Backbone bond lengths (Angstrom), bond angles and torsions (degrees), N, CA, C in turn:
res aa  C-N    CA-C-N  psi(-1)  N-CA   C-N-CA  omega(-1)  CA-C   N-CA-C  phi
1 M - - - 1.432 - - 1.515 111.11 -
2 F 1.305 116.46 -66.08 1.462 119.30 179.62 1.510 110.05 -101.12
3 A 1.305 115.44 140.44 1.455 119.86 178.59 1.513 108.50 -87.89
4 S 1.303 117.00 145.44 1.461 121.75 178.88 1.514 108.95 -74.33
5 T 1.326 116.45 135.61 1.460 120.29 -179.72 1.515 111.86 -97.80
6 A 1.325 118.33 -6.08 1.462 120.71 -179.45 1.519 108.82 -77.09
7 P 1.331 118.02 136.53 1.468 119.76 179.65 1.514 110.62 -70.68
8 D 1.305 115.16 152.13 1.458 120.33 176.33 1.512 108.29 -70.94
9 P 1.327 116.37 145.32 1.469 117.38 178.70 1.525 110.04 -63.27
10 A 1.330 115.92 145.67 1.457 120.58 -178.80 1.514 109.02 -71.12
11 P 1.315 117.41 141.40 1.464 119.76 178.15 1.514 109.84 -67.84
12 S 1.316 116.89 151.99 1.461 120.63 -179.43 1.515 109.17 -64.77
13 T 1.308 115.91 156.61 1.461 120.72 -176.39 1.506 110.51 -65.24
14 A 1.299 117.16 -39.50 1.458 119.99 -178.88 1.516 110.15 -64.67
15 A 1.311 117.38 -41.56 1.457 120.29 -179.69 1.520 110.03 -69.79
16 A 1.321 117.90 -35.99 1.456 121.26 -178.08 1.520 110.84 -70.86
17 T 1.306 118.70 -34.91 1.455 120.71 -177.00 1.510 112.24 -95.31
18 G 1.319 115.77 -13.18 1.447 119.08 -179.27 1.507 112.21 81.91
19 S 1.318 117.63 11.36 1.455 122.48 -177.65 1.518 109.88 -78.05
20 T 1.323 116.48 144.59 1.457 121.06 177.78 1.511 111.39 -120.46
21 T 1.330 116.48 23.38 1.460 120.68 -178.52 1.523 109.67 -72.24
22 T 1.323 115.91 137.12 1.470 120.03 176.64 1.508 109.03 -112.10
23 S 1.287 115.43 149.25 1.465 121.46 -179.26 1.515 108.53 -97.54
24 S 1.344 116.69 142.15 1.462 119.81 179.16 1.522 112.32 -81.53
25 S 1.324 117.62 -19.58 1.461 119.64 179.08 1.522 109.50 -98.99
26 P 1.343 116.36 144.51 1.463 118.63 -179.78 1.526 110.90 -70.59
27 A 1.287 115.46 156.21 1.461 121.16 179.14 1.528 108.67 -68.15
28 P 1.331 118.02 145.37 1.463 119.52 179.94 1.522 110.78 -64.44
29 A 1.315 114.74 138.46 1.461 119.94 179.95 1.521 109.31 -79.89
30 T 1.294 115.45 142.23 1.458 119.20 177.16 1.523 108.43 -93.91
31 T 1.326 115.88 141.77 1.470 120.46 -179.84 1.510 109.07 -124.99
32 S 1.293 114.29 155.01 1.460 119.12 177.48 1.517 109.10 -75.40
33 P 1.334 119.61 158.91 1.465 121.35 178.52 1.526 111.81 -59.05
34 A 1.335 118.56 -36.35 1.459 120.83 179.59 1.516 110.94 -66.17
35 A 1.333 117.15 -39.84 1.459 120.69 179.91 1.514 110.75 -66.87
36 S 1.332 117.39 -39.63 1.457 119.03 179.47 1.528 111.18 -68.87
37 Q 1.330 118.09 -31.45 1.469 121.26 176.72 1.524 110.06 -66.93
38 R 1.339 116.67 -41.50 1.462 120.20 178.71 1.515 110.28 -63.91
39 A 1.311 118.12 -35.34 1.449 121.79 -179.37 1.523 111.25 -67.27
40 R 1.328 117.77 -30.18 1.464 121.14 -179.41 1.519 113.16 -86.27
41 T 1.325 117.92 -18.25 1.463 121.77 -177.87 1.520 109.27 -91.98
42 P 1.342 118.44 124.90 1.465 119.79 178.62 1.526 110.20 -63.44
43 A 1.322 116.41 145.35 1.463 120.96 -179.16 1.520 111.61 -64.95
44 S 1.334 117.26 -28.70 1.460 119.77 -177.43 1.524 113.01 -85.70
45 A 1.313 118.42 -0.03 1.465 120.62 -178.44 1.526 109.63 -67.74
46 A 1.312 116.25 130.27 1.464 121.28 179.22 1.521 109.38 -80.21
47 P 1.316 116.64 146.62 1.463 118.44 177.31 1.526 110.11 -65.60
48 T 1.307 114.97 144.76 1.454 118.47 179.43 1.515 109.55 -91.98
49 T 1.317 115.14 146.86 1.460 120.17 177.60 1.512 108.43 -122.28
50 T 1.304 115.44 151.61 1.455 119.52 -179.36 1.517 111.86 -103.05
51 A 1.313 117.80 -14.42 1.463 120.32 -179.60 1.523 109.42 -79.67
52 A 1.307 116.56 132.46 1.457 121.25 178.40 1.525 109.27 -79.66
53 A 1.331 115.86 141.28 1.463 120.18 178.22 1.520 109.18 -72.69
54 R 1.326 115.67 133.39 1.458 119.69 179.31 1.518 109.69 -87.80
55 P 1.323 118.20 133.03 1.463 119.18 177.10 1.523 109.31 -69.11
56 T 1.316 115.01 145.16 1.452 118.72 179.54 1.526 108.97 -90.61
57 A 1.303 115.14 144.69 1.460 120.36 179.08 1.522 109.04 -76.00
58 P 1.314 117.76 142.88 1.462 118.89 177.80 1.520 109.72 -62.88
59 H 1.321 114.44 144.14 1.463 119.54 -179.16 1.526 109.42 -71.59
60 T 1.312 116.44 122.15 1.457 121.90 177.40 1.518 107.65 -107.29
61 P 1.349 116.94 113.18 1.454 118.54 -178.84 1.522 111.01 -68.51
62 A 1.307 114.87 157.71 1.462 120.07 177.58 1.524 108.86 -62.32
63 A 1.301 115.31 147.61 1.461 120.28 -178.80 1.521 110.37 -67.18
64 C 1.315 115.13 146.18 1.464 120.36 173.81 1.531 107.23 -78.87
65 G 1.297 116.64 167.27 1.464 120.60 178.60 1.516 112.26 -66.45
66 R 1.307 116.69 175.61 1.468 122.75 -175.25 1.528 112.79 -60.24
67 D 1.309 118.25 -38.85 1.470 121.67 -177.43 1.530 112.56 -97.43
68 Y 1.327 116.67 23.03 1.460 121.53 -177.32 1.526 110.54 -128.38
69 Y 1.325 115.77 161.44 1.468 121.97 173.22 1.524 107.83 -137.09
70 R 1.321 116.55 161.68 1.461 121.23 179.22 1.522 108.03 -95.12
71 N 1.341 116.11 122.70 1.461 119.95 -178.36 1.525 111.38 -83.69
72 S 1.338 117.11 -175.99 1.464 121.58 -176.38 1.529 113.02 -66.81
73 D 1.319 118.16 -18.29 1.464 122.13 175.89 1.516 111.99 -88.17
74 G 1.345 117.37 -3.89 1.450 121.04 -179.14 1.521 113.53 87.41
75 R 1.323 117.19 9.41 1.466 121.25 -179.93 1.521 110.67 -94.84
76 C 1.319 115.70 148.53 1.468 121.00 175.81 1.524 108.21 -81.66
77 V 1.327 115.16 126.36 1.467 121.77 -178.20 1.522 107.87 -125.03
78 H 1.327 116.37 140.33 1.463 121.72 179.77 1.528 109.47 -62.60
79 R 1.319 116.22 137.70 1.466 121.06 176.79 1.538 109.12 -70.46
80 P 1.328 117.17 156.97 1.474 119.05 177.26 1.534 111.20 -57.02
81 V 1.318 115.91 143.63 1.467 121.51 -177.85 1.523 109.92 -128.45
82 S 1.315 115.08 152.16 1.475 120.64 172.69 1.519 107.37 -88.35
83 A 1.328 115.95 132.69 1.461 120.33 179.53 1.526 108.53 -155.86
84 P 1.352 117.68 152.23 1.463 120.06 -179.81 1.525 111.97 -69.25
85 A 1.310 118.23 -27.08 1.464 122.67 178.16 1.523 107.60 -139.29
86 A 1.329 116.02 166.71 1.464 120.47 -178.31 1.529 110.72 -62.97
87 P 1.331 117.94 119.77 1.460 120.62 177.19 1.536 110.36 -73.39
88 P 1.350 116.92 157.17 1.469 119.11 178.24 1.528 111.33 -57.77
89 G 1.332 117.22 133.52 1.454 122.32 177.96 1.518 114.51 92.15
90 A 1.334 118.35 -9.94 1.469 120.49 179.00 1.524 109.24 -67.34
91 T 1.328 116.63 144.35 1.469 121.14 -177.47 1.521 112.97 -112.71
92 A 1.334 117.10 -17.82 1.465 120.05 -178.69 1.516 110.04 -155.43
93 K 1.356 114.91 152.18 1.468 120.23 171.61 1.522 105.68 -104.96
94 C 1.339 115.45 127.54 1.459 121.31 -178.10 1.529 110.02 -85.08
95 N 1.334 116.93 161.85 1.465 122.46 -179.14 1.519 113.19 -65.56
96 D 1.326 118.82 -19.68 1.465 120.11 177.64 1.536 111.55 -90.43
97 G 1.365 117.31 5.94 1.460 121.48 176.91 1.521 114.15 94.38
98 T 1.344 118.81 -6.39 1.465 120.20 178.46 1.521 109.80 -82.37
99 Y 1.325 115.74 162.51 1.460 122.35 178.30 1.534 109.16 -111.67
100 S 1.326 114.83 134.08 1.463 121.04 -177.54 1.527 110.94 -103.64
101 Y 1.307 115.34 148.52 1.464 122.86 176.33 1.527 110.97 -109.37
102 S 1.302 116.82 19.18 1.458 122.41 -175.71 1.526 111.37 -55.73
103 Q 1.328 116.42 142.64 1.460 121.91 179.11 1.524 112.00 -99.33
104 H 1.332 117.54 -5.48 1.467 122.81 177.43 1.520 108.24 -132.06
105 R 1.301 117.59 148.35 1.467 120.77 179.55 1.528 111.94 -70.68
106 R 1.321 116.63 -35.77 1.461 119.52 -177.29 1.524 110.11 -66.80
107 G 1.310 116.63 123.17 1.455 122.28 177.19 1.520 114.50 87.46
108 T 1.328 116.64 -4.30 1.462 119.22 -179.87 1.521 109.48 -62.55
109 C 1.314 116.24 133.46 1.468 125.06 179.43 1.524 113.36 63.96
110 S 1.359 117.17 17.73 1.456 118.03 175.23 1.525 106.90 -66.97
111 G 1.274 116.93 135.37 1.461 121.86 -174.57 1.531 112.19 84.91
112 H 1.333 117.00 -0.13 1.469 121.50 178.42 1.522 110.47 -126.55
113 G 1.327 116.68 19.73 1.468 120.80 175.79 1.508 114.67 87.40
114 G 1.310 118.30 6.48 1.466 120.56 -179.21 1.524 111.74 91.30
115 V 1.320 115.35 178.88 1.458 121.75 -177.70 1.516 110.21 -87.16
116 A 1.349 116.67 126.96 1.454 121.54 173.89 1.517 109.46 -84.27
117 V 1.326 116.28 -45.40 1.466 120.75 -179.19 1.536 108.61 -154.41
118 W 1.339 115.70 139.84 1.474 120.95 173.43 1.504 108.31 -84.64
119 L 1.298 117.94 138.41 1.463 122.16 -178.88 1.520 111.10 -97.92
C-alpha cells in the first residue's frame, strides 16, 4: 500500500568495488558521548558544587548570673563576696577581705589585692 520513504542503506565499499582486502588492525570502536566524557574525567576528581559554604557563627555561651563570671574552663563561678566568715564553697580569702570561689589559683583575687589565705 504505502511505499517506504527511507533510503536503502549504502552498500559497503568492499562490496561495491569487489575488493577483498582485509585490514590487520581492528575497526575503531564507537563510544557514546557519556562514555567518552567518563574517559576524560580522572577517577579521583571530586564532584563540584555550586552552593557556597556558610560560615558558622562562633558559639556564644549563655550568660552567667549577675553575681557570677565565666572562668577559663567556661564554667560560671560566683564572684568574690564580702562576708564576716568564709561562705560555703569559698576557696580563698582576698587581701581586701572578700572571699573568692575561684577554681584555679591563677588570677584568684585579682582586683582584690591578691590572696591573703587559701581555704
